[in-house]
N, C-alpha and C positions, 0 to 999 in steps of 0.2 A: 700721451702720458698716462700712466696707470692711475686709477682712482684709489688704489690700495695704499693705505697709510703704512709707513714702515713699522708702526706698532704691531702690525699683524704679520710681519716677516718671521719666517722660521728661524730659530736660534742656531740650528745646525745646517750646514750646507747640504744640498741634496747630492745623491750619488752622481747625478748628471753634472752637477757643478764641479765635483771633484774628479771627474773623468780626466785622466792624463793621456792625451792623444800622442804623447811621445813614448808610451810604454813599450813600443816595439824595440826601442833601444836598450831596454832593461832585461835582465835575466828573468826566466819564468817565475821564480819565487817572489819577485818584487812586484809583479803585476797585481792590480786589484782583482780579487777573486771573480767578480762578476764580469770582468773583461777578458778573462783568460779562457779562451775557447777550448784548449786542450783539457783544462781542468773541468769545465762544464760538460764536456763530452766523455768524461771518464766513466768507467763502469760503476764506480761508487756513487755517482750522482744521478743514476737512473731515476730514483725516486723524485729528485728535484725536477727532472725533465718531465716526468708524469704530471707534476703539479703545474708546471709552466703551460703544458698543452691543455690542461683543464682550465687554467685561469685566464689565458689570453683571450680565447673566444668569449668566455663568460663576461669579462670586463667590457668587451666591445658590444656585445648584445645588450648588456644592461645600459650602456651609454646611449644606445639607440632605442631603448624602450621595447625591445623584442621580448615578449612574454609568452606567447602561445604559437606553436607551430603545428604543421601536419607533416609527418615524415613520409616521404614517398620512396619506395624501394622497387627495384626491378632490374632487368637485364641491361648490361652495358652494350649488348650486341645487337639490339633491335634497331634497325635504321628507320629514318623518317620515310613516309610513303614516297616522297619525291626521290630520295636516294635509292630506295628499294626498286623503283621503276627503272632508274638509270642502270643500276647494277644488273638487273635482269636482262636489259637490252644488251649490255656488254657481254654477259654470260652466253646469251643466245648467239651473239655474233661470233663468240669463240668456238662454239660447237662442242664444248666440253660437257658431257652429260652430268658429271658430278657438280660442276660449277652451276649448271642450270638448275639442278635439284636444290642446291643450297640457296640460290637466288630466289627461287619460287617460295621456299620455306621462309626466307627473310621477308619477302613481300607479304606473305600471309601474316607474319608476326608484326609487321609494321602497323597493323591496326592497334596494337597496344601502345605504340608511340603516340598515335593519334589520340587515343583515349586518355593517356597520361597528360598530354598537352591540354586537352579540353578540361580535364579535372582541375588542373592547377589554375586554369583561367577562370573557372567557376568560383573556386575558393577565393582567388585574388579579387575578382570583381565584387564579390560580397564584402570582403574586408575593406575595400576602398570606399564602399557606398553606405555601409551600415555602422552602427555605433562602435566606438572604440573598444567596448567590452567584448565585441564579437570579432575583433581583428585576428586573423590567422595568417601566418607566413609559411610558405612551402619551403621545406628543407630536403635536400637530396644529397647523394654522395658526390655530387659535383662533376661527374664524368659524362660520358656519352650515353646514347640509348635512352632508356626510360628516364634517367636523370636529366639529360639534356632536354627531353620533351617537357618535363615538369617545370624546370626553370624557364623554358621557352614560353610555356603557357602563362606563367606569372608575368613574364616580360610583355607578352601580347596584351595582357590586361592593363599594362601600365603600372604594375606594382613591383615590389622588391622581393627577392627570394634568396635563400641561403644555399651554399654548397660546401660540403665537408669533404674535401679531397684527401686522398691518401697517397703517400709515397710508395710506389710499387717497383719491383725490378724492371718491368717494362713500363716506363713512365706513363701515368695517367694524367693528362692535362685537363684543367678545368674547362668546362664548356663555356661558350661565349655568352650565355644568357644569365649567368649568376650575377647578382648585384655585386660590383667590385668590393664594396665595403664589407660584404658578408661572404667573401670567398676565402675560406680557411684551408689550411694544409696541415695534415697530421702525419706523425711517424708511427704512433701507437694505435692499433686498431681498437683496443679496449677503451681508450679515452674518447676516440671518435664515436664509438657506439654509445658511450655514455651521453655525449652531447646530443645525439639523435633523440634520446629518450627524455632528457631533462626538461624539455619544454613541450614535448609532443602531446597534443590533445587527441590525436588519432594517428594510426599507422595504416597506410594504404599500400598494398603490396601487389605489384604486377608480376607476371611470370618472370622467372630468373633462375640463375644457377646457384652455386655454392654460397656466394656472397649474399644473395637475396635471401636464401633459406636461413643462413646464419643470422641475419638481421631480424627476420621474422621470428625465429625461435628464441632469440634474445628477448624480444618484446613479450612473447608469450610466457617465458619463464619468469620475467620480472613481475608480470601481473599475477601469474599463478601463485607465486611465492609471497605475494604481498609486498614486494620491494617497490612496486610502482602502483599508483592508484589505477583503477580500471579505466581504460580508454578503448574506443572502438578499434578493432583490428579487422581490416577489410581486405579480402583477397579479390582481385579483379580477374575474371576469366574462369567460369566453371569448367570449360573444356580442358584447360591446363591443370587446374588444381585438383580435379578429381583423380588425376593420374599421379600428380607430384606428391601429395600427402594424403594419408588416410587416418584421420583422427578417430573414426569409428573403430578401426582395427585396434588402435592403441587402447581405446576404452574397453573393448571386448577382451583384450589381453590383460586388463587390470593394471596397466602401467600409468594410466591417467584416470582421474575421477570422471564419472559420467557428466558432471557439469562442465568439465574442461572443453568438451566438444562445442559448447555454446560460446566459447571465447571468441570465435571468429565468425564473421559474416562473409558470404561469398556472393558476389554480384557479377554482372556481365559488362557494365559500362560505367563511364564517368559520372553520368547523372545519377545512377543508382548508388554509387559510392558516396557522392556528395549528399544525397537525400538521407543516407544512413547516418551521417554525421549531424545533419540538420535535426533529425528526429532524436538523436541521443542527447543533444545539448539544447533542444528546443530553440533553435536559431530562428531568425526572422526574415528570410528571403521573401520578397514580395510585400513586406510590411514597411520597409525603409525606403527612402527616396532613391530612385534610379535602379532599384533591384528588378 
């Protein structure tokens, strides 16, 4: 029996209480607006759907007290070292030179999977053992590759992590390591990217393609224009990033300011990435119990 006195009951019935489950028998005009799927999916209500995609994850994260995250971006195509080894063996057995070259490349790139997994584990172990003020949760795009590795690292440490999945023409399924209560799905790329940055206290970027570069430059633009406060933006892998982007060239051409080159830090491994965040925020690994 509820302890709530009826003096505190709402005067008006809730939308849920007035929900008419027999509405399927009525013409469309008679349906309650919030139960009419054709109406909700109409072109005119796109703005409402934007708001819903913004509000649903926000409400859930607030309910769970998730305040600070580290966004980890990177290729969906990088396999785990164990999968890379199996794929190379299969390619060599096939005798196909192109397949062997691709498998060897993927085996080489699997080191980034390993480093992303380690980075997320370091962050999550710190968050589980240190003061609540220093708690950080890993957030990824929720898919395979670097995203899977990062969610996996958080899971290895016994912590929770977020996944912001996106509906794509070729369906991207959420990886198995996201905490189920934080496994979100989006239709709109723009709202998804906004959620990445709303709580991000650092952005860690492993090698990747168009999607990774889009997420990286979104973060850089928000900080450069003052729309977001300054947070560490860390690129992992000198060998890759020295070819993928050239901020010095942009500076020399006058299309970015000289100081903009200093917006990113480039490191080679998970420990260096984590140390960059520790130094930026003066965190306390080694000073708190179990660190």
